[in-house]
Structure formats: C-alpha cells, structure tokens
N, C-alpha and C positions, 0 to 999 in steps of 0.2 A: 513667573517668576521664573528666567532668563536664565539662573544662578544654579542652579537645579541639578542642569545636566555636565555643568563645571564641577558640582560636591560627586555627581555620583561617577566623575571621569576620576577627581584626583582619591577616593574613597575604594575606587577600582586598582587604580597602579599602586595604593597601600599594600594592597592583599595579591598583587600583582594579576590582580585581576582586571584591567583596563578594558573597555569595553571595543569591539572590534566587528568590520565586516567585510569581509570581498564575497567578488561574485565573478564568473567569468562560464562563455559557454564552454562547454564537450569540445563544439565542434562549431564551422561557421554555419551560419542560417542557410536552410537550402529547401528548395521546393518540395521536394521529398519528405514522407510522413512519420516520425519518429517521436515516440511515444513511450509511455507506462515502463520509466526506469525505476534504475536499483539500487543502492550503492553500499558499498561496501567497506572500512577497513581493512587490511590485511597485515600480517602480524610483523611485517617490515615497515611497516605508515605508508606503505602504497595507498591509498583510495583508486577502488578498482568500481567501475560501472558500467550496469548496462542499461540495454532498451531496446524495443522492436522499431523498424525500417522498412518501408516500401514504399510501398504506388495507395495503399491506402492501408481498412483494417482487414476486419474475417473475408472480407471478398477478394482482395488480393491475393494472389498466391506468389505472388513474389517477395510476401514478408516476411525476415529474418530475425532472428536476435542478435545484437553487435556491442561492443563491449569497446570500453577507451580503461588504459591506466594515466593515475597522477605521481610522478615519483616526490618521494620526501623533498621538497624543499622547486619543487618544478611552479614556474607560473601556466605550464601550457600541459592538453594532452598528451596522450601520445596516440600516433594515430590508428585509426577504428581497425577492429578486424572481429572476427562473424565467429558468434561464440555456437548455436542453431541454425542449423538453414534443413527445414526437412524438404528434399524439391517438391515443389506442383502441391504445397499445401504452407498457407500461414501459419510463423511462429509470432508467438503472442505474450504478453502481461509477462515477463520475466520477473522472476523473485529470487535475489539472491542472501549465502548466510555461513555464516562461519561459525562449527560449532566447535565444542567445548576439545577437541579434538587435534583443530585448529583443519579439518577440512574446508577446501569453498564446493558450495551446493550452488546448484543454478537449477530453480525451477522451472518450467513457462506452459506452456499451452500449445498446442499444434490441432487447427481447427481442421476435421476433418472436410466435412462440409459447405465450406464454405456458411455456418452459422454457429454459435458461439455456445449453444446449449450441446452441439457435436462437437466440443475438444477433447482433445484427448492430452489427461495430464504428465509431463514426461517431467525427468528429473535425470540430473549426473551430478559428480564425488570428486572431485579432486583432492590429495595430498599433495600433489606438484603443482602450484601455479606460481612459481617464481619465475622472474626471466621478463620477455617478451610474448607479446598475443595469447594467443589462448590458453588458458590450463590443457598440464595432461589428465584424463579423463579416467579414476579408474576404476570409474562404475556410470553408466548408462542404460536406463532402465525407464520403463512405466510404472505410475503410481497408482496401483491396483486396490481397492479396499469395497466390502461392503457395505454400506451405510447402517450406521446403529439404529434397534427397532426405527426407521425411514415412516415407514406409510403409515404406525401408530401418532407417532408423536404430529404426523403433519396432518393425520383429521383432526389429533384433539386440540391442536391451534387455530386452524381455519374453518371449525366449526360454529364456533360465535359468530363469524363471517358469513358463515353461509346461512345463516339460520336468519343473519339482518337483512341480506340482500333481497331485493325485490323479485320476484317470483319471473323470471322470464326477461331477467335483466343480462345484459354482458357483461356483466359482474359476478351473479348464480353463475354464469355458462367458464366463466373462468378459472372460480375457487371449484367447478366442479371437477374443469377439466385437470386444476394442480392434483384433487385429490386422487384423479383416476391414474396420471403418471408419475404417482409417490409411487403406488404397486406394481411400475414396471420396472423391470428387471434393468431393461437396457435403459432407461431413460431416466434411474435415480442412478448407475455406476459413471454415466458420462455425464461430461458438461465440466466440471467442473476443475477451477478454476484457481491462478494464485493472485494476487496481488502483492500486498506487505511482507515484511521478514517473517521467516517460522520465528518461533518461539524456545528457547529449550531450558526443561526445570532442571533443580537441583539435584533430580532423581538420575537424568540426563535422556527421558522421555523429550522425542519432541513434535512440536503442535506445528503441522503447517495448517495455516490461517486460509479456507478456500471459500467460493461462490460459485454459483450457479445463476444463469440468467436466464436459464429455460423454470425454474422454480423463483426465480427473483429472491431468497434467501440464501443464511448460511451453514458450511457444517466445516468440522477440524480433523486433518488426518491424524492419525497419531502412530507414532512407530517408539519404538522399547529396547528397540536392538539394533539406535546408529542407522537406521534405514532398510533393514534390511527385509522385516515385513512389516503389513500397517493396518490400520484398524481405522474405526474413526469416530467419533462423534456423534452424540445426538445431533438430528438437526437444529436451527437457529433461526426461529421460524418468525418473520415478521413483514411488513405489509411493507416488501422493496429494503429487507436488509440485508444487505451483501457486501463484498470488499474486506470483510473486518481486518481490526490488525488490535494484537494481544497486550498486554504490558500488566505485570507477575505484582500483587499487592505484599507487604511487608508481614501478613496476616497466611500470605499461600494461595488466596484466593484471586484466577483471575479474570481481567475485564476487557470485554470485545468489545469495539467502538465500531458502530459498520455504517457504508453510505448507504442515505436513504436515495434510493429506488420509487417509494411510495404516495402517496397523496400529501399536501399539505397540513397538517405545520411540514416546513424540510425540518428537519430535527438530523444531526447524528444522534443513532438509535445505538442503544447498550443490550449488553448481557454477560450475567456473572457466574464462574464455573467453581466451586469449592471442592470438586474434587479431579483434580487435574486436566481437567478441559475435558469429561465425559459430557457429563449435565450439565443445561447450561439453565439459569435465571429468563423466565418471561423479557421475549424482545421489549422494550421500551424507549418512548423519548429523554433526551437531555434538553438540555436549553441551549445547546454548541448549535448554531447555522449549519444548515450544510445544500449542497443545491442538488444534489447527484451526482458526485464528484466525490475519488478517493484522497481518505486525509491516511496520517500515519503516526500510531502515538508512542512512545519511550517509555523506559523509565531509567532515570539518570543513574547514575554513582553513588550522587548521595541522599535518594529516593526522591526527588522530584521528580514530574512527569514531565515533557514538552508533545507538544500535537502540533502536525503543522499541515494545515485544512483550506477550504477555502471559505472565510469568512462571512459567506453571501446564503441567500434561500434558491437563487435564481441563475448567477451569471458565475463565473468563475476566471472574472477580472482581479482577485482578489486572494491575496495568498499570505496568512497569516502565519504564527508561530506562536501558541502559550504556552504558560507554565502556570504546574500548579505544585504547592506544597501539604495537598492533602488529599494525597492518591487518586487526583479525576472529581473530589467535590468538588472543587471549586478552579477557575484558570484565573488567578491575578490581574499577573501580567499576560503582556502581548502584543508585538510590533508588526508587522509586513515586513515581509520577502518584496513581495509587488501591488502595486495598488493604479490600475490604468481607470480613470475620471470620465476619460474619452463618452459624448454619448451613443455612439453609435462606435459598431464592429472594434470594442475593446477587445486588447492579448487576453489571450487564455492561459494564466497559469497554476498546469494542475498535476495529478496525481507525481505526489511529491513521494519521497522516501528521504527518510531522517534516521541520523544514527550517532553515536557520542565516538569520536573519538579517544585516542590511547590520553592525550591532552589538555582531557575535559570539552576541547572544541563540539559545538553542532558542527554536522555536515548535512547540506539538506543536497535532494537531486529533483527537477520538475523538469515535465516538460513544460517548450515559453514557444508559443505560437502569438504570430502579432498579427490579429484578424481585419487591420484592416487598409494590408497589403494586397494585391491578385494571390487568388488560387495558383499561379504557376510562378507567382515570384518566388526570391529565397525568404522564407520567414518561418521555418519552425527549425527548432533545435532541441538540446538540453542542455537548464543549465545548471552550474554548483553553486552552489556556496556556504561558505564558511564562516561562524559566528559566533559570538559566547552568550554564554546565560547573561550577561552582565549589558551583552547589548540589546538585549531582548530587554529586558529590567528598565533600559531606558526610556521605550517606548518610542511610539511615533516623534513624540513632542519634541524630539532630540536632531531631527532629521535638519 
C-alpha cells in the first residue's frame, strides 16, 4: 500500500524524526584514483574526511593521504589538503579516530616495497585541529608491536585446512607457506594495515583493527596508555578474513566483522572477544553477503547497530545500510545508498566509513567510481551521505 511511507513520515514528524537523506561529492569527479575514505565528527560539529589519492594504489609512488572539512551548516566541502605524503612511497588506507580526550588520530600504511605485505603502520595524534587545513600534530610515530602467540595460533587454525588439502596441490603449498611465514619475525611484524575506525573501551583501552594481505587474516593492535605503547591480540585466522570492524555489545563482548577474501560462499565473517580484544573465537560466516569488499559497523547511542556494506557476492554496484535492534543477531531494516543495475560496467560504491553524529544523524563516506566512463575520464570521487534511522527504516520502497 502506498500509504505506508506517508504514515512513517507522519510518525517521524511527531517525534522530530522525519526521514531524510542528503548526499554530495566531497570534490568533483576526476581521473585520479581516490579511494578508502574515513570520516569523523569534530567537537565543533565539523565533519572531517580523509582518503588516499594518486595515480594508482600500492604500485604508484605518488599516492598520498588527502582530507577535507565540512563546516556546520555548510553545503560544500573545503578545498582538499594533504594529511600525509611520504616522498616516493605510497600512503594508503587511512583511518580516523577521535578519542575520549578529544584527540584526533590519523592511522595509515606506508607501502615500503610496492606490495601490500610491506606496509609500515604509521600514526599521528593531534589535540589542535580547529581552523583550516591539516591539524597540528603533537605525536607522529610508527605503530610497532610483537604479535601475540602468533605462530602457535596460526598453526592451530590452519592445521585442519592442511590436513584436508590435496598433497602436492597449490592449496597445500599456500598453507605451508602461511605456516612458515607465521614463524618469520620480519614477515609477522610487517604488513599490518588499517581500514575501519579504532574502538575505545570504557576502560580507556584503544583497539585498532588491522589486517594483512600477506596472511589474508586479521589482528588487533592494543594500547592501554593512549598510544604510548602497543601490544596486540592473538590473530583472527580465517579463509580471507580481513579488514575487521569492531562493535561492543552491552555485556562487554566485542564483535568483529570482516571482509571475505576467501572461497565461496562469500559472506561477512565474524568473531567474538570476551576479554577486551585479546583473544577471539573461531572465525565463522554470517548470513550477510560480501563480495570481497570492506564494510563497517557501529553501535548507535540507543543500542541499535548500523552496518554499511556491499550486499552482493560478486560486485560492488550495490551499497546498503542495515539496522539491527538485537546486537547483530538479525538485521531487520535495509536501505540502499547506491544501486547501479546496468548489465555491464556498473558503478562501484565501496569502502564505506560510518559514524553517528551528536544530533543522531548517520554519516557515510565512500568511494564512488563510474566504471562505464573511460579510464582517463573524470569518474572517481569520495561521496558523503547524511541520513537518519527513520530514512533507513522506510526501506527502498519509499524511493
């Protein structure tokens, strides 16, 4: 019945929650590669978004991290500026975080030898970021740690896979190579990269979700002193379980959701920690589809959870946001931010970053690629969408 959206709108107005959705490009479409954004809200209500930009990704040495600001009430983003640019090295996959001390963090990977597994993890912290342009950084350091019980846990996790592999097969060789690399100090300590927002616990512990394309699984960096020193969790080992995003349940358990870079079925992977991020349960599939693309989940202030993700198993032409009122056990409401149904060269809308602002609205930044246009045409940007829970609950039928 067509009266449903009207009823929902009226109900929303009665509670000051009329459904709304607004979106705009952070900068005009261009031919440069712009990808992997992160967004935060500053204490002033200003939005701050960053991404990496250049002629390519890990193989392009001109890649740098750029950023822009959106002032409260403004309709257009500020001119972009540079946050990190290591000369002659690609700077990639930035993550932003505002801690409980109102310090702004930037974390990103410097790709040392043009391969993802050579990433060197860097971070900066700023208490002074008001005004225009880049923050004034008080801390600029390399995030180093020794992975906890790494070789032991990797061997345990892949033992069943090794036993099931055909002797002499490529799969057996790959599993043996993973075990060998798990015992290599250099390989196990390099290559960890950020993607989603860090999570600060009520205790002040900071958890930075990380992943490695060298191993194709995940790990959490841990600091109990505001970033002065670091340790790590035990690894979250799964078949292609990478790019974790963390959400905390009311009982204190932490849920990790991960991209699926492994074999079918292509599903969001998950694991749970009951000791503040140190050890994790076995990585298993959820029922949420995933095409091998990053997603992010957050807990809203009313206890609901929101996830933004590509709700397909193969392509990134569909970007959805879903809501759960039972801490991720079910996702009852879904609405699409983007949906390109063309049969060939559909758009890619991916690598989303999501926050809830102080006014309750949700903000998502994401890579926006028009793949049907020529490679050298202006076809890539970062897009920002602002909407509320009522808009998601309306569903796609309200379009």
